[in-house]
N, C-alpha and C positions, 0 to 999 in steps of 0.2 A: 504600581501593579506589575507583577511579573509578566513577561512576554512568553507566550506559548507558541512553539514552532513545531508542527508535525511535518517531518521530512519524509515525504514519499518519493518513490522513483518516478511517479507520473505527475503528482501535484504536491505542492507545499501549501499548508494552511497556516496562517499567521494571524495572531491577534493578542489581545490582553486578557488576563485571567478573569476580569470582571465583566466580560462581554458574552453575549448569547451566541453570536456567530463570528467567524473570523473576519478581520479587517480586510484580508486579502487571500485569494486563492489563485494560484498561478502554477504553470508548468515550469519545472526547473530547467528550462532550455536556455542556451545562450548562443549568440553569434558574434563573431569578430568582423564580419563582412560589412563594410561601410562604403559610402561614396567618398571620393577624395575631399569634397567640401566638408563633409561631416568629420573626417579625421582632423582637418585644420581647426574646426570650431570646437571640438570636444576631445579632450585628452583621454577620456575613458575609452578603453579598447573594446568594451563589451556592451551589448544590449541584452537585457535579461527579462524573463517573464513576460508581463503584459506590455512591456516596451516593444516586444517583437510583433505582437498583434497590431500595434499602432503603426508599424513601419515594415510590415511583412514584404512589401514589394522590393526592398533592397537587399534581402538576405538570400543567399544561395546555399549556405550551409548552416544548419542548426543542430546543436548537440547537447546532450545532458551529461553532467559530471557524475551522475549516479547510474550505475548499471547493476541490476540484480541486487539492489540494496547496498552496494559498496561504492564508495567515492573513489573515482579513478583520476580526478583532476581537482586538486585542492586549491589551485589558483582560481579556477572557475567557481568553486564553492565559496571562496572568499568574496567573489563578485556578487554571488547570490545573496549573501548576508549583508553586503553593502546596500544592495537594492532593498532588502527587507527593512533595514534601519532607516536609510536616508530617503528612499523613494516612497515606500508604502506606509511605514509607520511614522516617519519624520520625527525620530527621537534621537537622543544622544545615548549611545550604547553604554557609556561610562556610568550611567545611572539606572540601568535596567537589569534586574535579576531575570534569569532565563530558565525555562524548562524546554528541553529539546528532546524529541522522540527519536528512537532508533528501532530497527527491525529486530526480531528475535535472532539469537545466535550471531549477533553482530560482532565482528572481530574486536578484541580488546584494544588492539593498536589503533583501530579506526576511532574508537571512543576517545582515546588519548589524543589523537590528532585533532578531533573536534574541540576538545578541551583547550588544547594548546592554541588553536586558531582564535577561539573566542576570547581567551584571556590576553594573548600576546598582541593580536591585531586590533581588537575592539575594546580591550580593557574593561569588560563587564565586571560588575562587583561580585556576582554569585551565579552558580550554574548547577542545574540538576539534569541528568540524562536518564530517561525512563523508557522502558519497552513499550512499543505501540500496543501490543496485546494487553499488557497490564492496564494501560490507560483506557483501552476499550472496555475492559471489564469494570473499571471504575465508573465509566459512563453508564453502565447497566445498573449501577447501585449495588454491586456485589464485589466481594474480595476473594471469593473462591469459585472456580469454574474452569472450563476448557474453552479457549478462544480459537475458533476457526478463522484465521486471518488470511484472506486471499485478495491481494491487490493487483498491481500491474506486473510485478516481477517475481514475486514469491508467494507460495502458499505454505502457511505454517499452522501447526496444531500445537497450542501452548497451554499447558496446565498451570494454573495459579492457585496456590493455597494460602489463605489468609494474607493476601497481598504480596506473596513471594513466588516468583517463577520457579518451577521445578525444572532446572536446566537439562538434566540428563534424560528427561522424558520428551523433550520437544522433538517434533517431527517436522521436517522442512524439505521442500523440493522447488525446483525452478520450473513450475508449471502454473501460470497465472494468466491475467488478462492479456499481457503482451504476447504470450506464447499461443494463446487461443486465437488471437488475431493473425499470427503468422501461419497457424494451421488452416484458418479460414482462407487466407490468401492462397495457400497451396491447393486447397480443395477447389477454389474458384478458378485457379490456373488450369486445372485439368478440364474445366468446362469451356476454356477459351477466354476467360476474363483475365486480363493482365494487370496485376497490381504489384508495385514494387514496395520498398520500405522507406521511401522518402517521407519526411515529416507530414506533409499534406496528405499523402496516400494512406498513411497509417491512421490518420483521423477518420478518413472515409471508411476504412475497414472496421475501426472501432465503433463507429455509428451503426454500421450494418450488424455487427455482433450484438450490440445493445438493443437494437430495435427489432431484429428478426430472429435471433437465436433463442432457444429455450432448452432446458434440461428435460429429457424424456423420463417419465416415470418408469417405463420399461423399455429399454433401448431396443432389444430384439423385437418386441411386439411393434414398436413404432417403425422399425425398419421394414417389417412385414407389410404393415399398412402402406408404406411408401411404395414398395414393390408391387402391391396390388392396386396401386393408383387411387388409394383412398385419402391421400393427403394432398392438399393444395399448396403450391409454393407461394412465397411472399415476394411481391414485386416492389422494388425500391427505386427511388429516383436518385441519381448521382448528381454531384455538383455541376457537371456539364449538361444536365437535363436528359442524359440518356437513361435508359431503364435496365435494371438487372434483376433476374429472378433467382431466388434462393429456395431450394426445396429440401433435399436430404441434408444439405449443409446446416440447416437450421438447428437440427438436434445432433448431427454428427460431430460438429465442432465442439460443443460443450462436453460431449462424452469423454473427451480427452482428460478432463478433471477426474473422472471416476475410473476410467480404464485407459491410462496413458499408452497402452499397447496399440490402440487403434491408430496412433500417430507414430508407432514404431519406437516408443520409449519404454524400456524395461524397468519400470519402477512402480512403487505402490500408488494406488488410487486414493482418493480423498477419504472414503469410509475406512479403508484399511489403515490409513494413517491415524484416524481418530481412535480406532480400537487399539492399535499398537501403542499410541501415546498413553492412554489410560492404563493399559496393562503394565506399563513400566513405571507407574507411580506406586507408592505404598498402599497396601490393601485397605487400610483403615480410612483413607480419604477418598477412595474411588466413588463411593455413593454420592458425595457432595459434588464431585466432578461431573458424573453422569447427569445429575439433576440441573446442571447449569452449563449447557453447551451454547455458546454465543457465536453467532455468525457476524463477521466483520469484514469490511473491505469491499471495494467496488465490484469485484468479480462475483460475490455472493448475491448480488442483486438480480442475477439472471432468473427469469421466470422458471419456476419448477424446481429450483435447486434445494430449497428447504424440504419440500415434499419427498424428493428423491433420497436425500440423506436420511430422513426418518424411515422411509421404506427399507432402505438397505441395511440400516442399523437393526431394525426389528428382525431381519433375517439372519443377523450375525450374533446377537446376544440371546441368552436364555429368556424364555417367555415370562419367567417370574421376575426378571429384572426390569427396571423402569429408567427412563431418561426423559429429559426435557430440553428441547431446542427452541431458541428464540432469536429473532433477528432484530437488531437495534433499529430505531426509526430512521436514522440516516447513517448508514454504514460507512459513507465516505468521510463523515466528520466525527465519528465516534471517538477516535484516538485524540483528536484535538479537544473535543468537549470533555473527555476524561482528564486531559491535561489541565483544563481550566478548573475542574473540580479539585484535583490533586494539589495544584499550586495555590488554591484559595484556602487550604487548610491552615489553621493557626501555626502549626508546627513546621510548615514547609520551609521557610527561610532558615530555620535552625538546622535542617538536614542537608542544605545545599553546600557545595564546595565554594569557598570564597576566594577572592583574588589573593588574600593573605595566605590562604592554604596553598594556592598554586605557587606563589613566590617562595614559600618555605619548603614545600614537600614535592613540588613538581607535578606534571600532568598525570602521573601514575596514581596519585592519591584519589582520582575520580573512581577508581576501581573499589576503593574502601568505602566511599560515600554512596555510590549507586550500585546496589547489589542486584 
């Protein structure tokens, strides 16, 4: 069975194509910090993923090789795949066909580097690299639609027609879960709460964002309610048992997705990106795109986001036009689940790049195979 690896900036999902859920879900973080004794007993210079949570007390520095969807440390990425094959799946990669996901607008050279690593280092027999947005659409049971993909590092609006991504119409910006967390930290800093960007503190901020923040249906009205004292804050308990109260931050933080200007970022908001994306596709396919708008990624799980997108779109498009938005049951796993569907097709192995292709034509051949 093919192995499906969904490579996210914040989490990797790994498993076999015949399984309903991933075998492993872990953060792609590594650390080289070890005690002297461990260096003597183990030649491996890294701890990866779930190994970190089991030995967190000995690590002072933890980092990810992926920043904003781009790999900036290929040696570390190699260690992550060693961890996937030998620790999590316990398989010999020489006998494993692979489907690996990538974010939209991923640089072609990055795709070639991934191809080179998997064939040269692990000698896998066959490989296919697919867009995370396309896989999420497969998970919905459709091959035409617009995928709003907002994860940890990137928010992308991706139009797909009959299984093919319309590259020139993709809209993308670096405002997603991680950036909302940083904005929330900044807002709390002004109130006297001091949070840094250490790995542990970022988890605390993320928990606050997920448990307390929501998208206001009408931001200005919600702000007026707050100023009039009609909104109650949310009190949360921190890991050290102290308490913190969030009030205006609960809806001010997510507003950054719709109006980045509130955080001082002069760029398009989410609904503007959706409209621009569809406007840049051929006229004859727009109806199919409007009728299949799919929400994907951890960031879209925030309370109120779907209702706000629907409300803002209604005010932007003609009253005679129609659209349909739906959120997948588990937006965090949808790309991986779509990968299991795609790699289970009878024709899948026939469209993969093989080790023989790599040896004969080089890593650049992956661009001809994976459009």
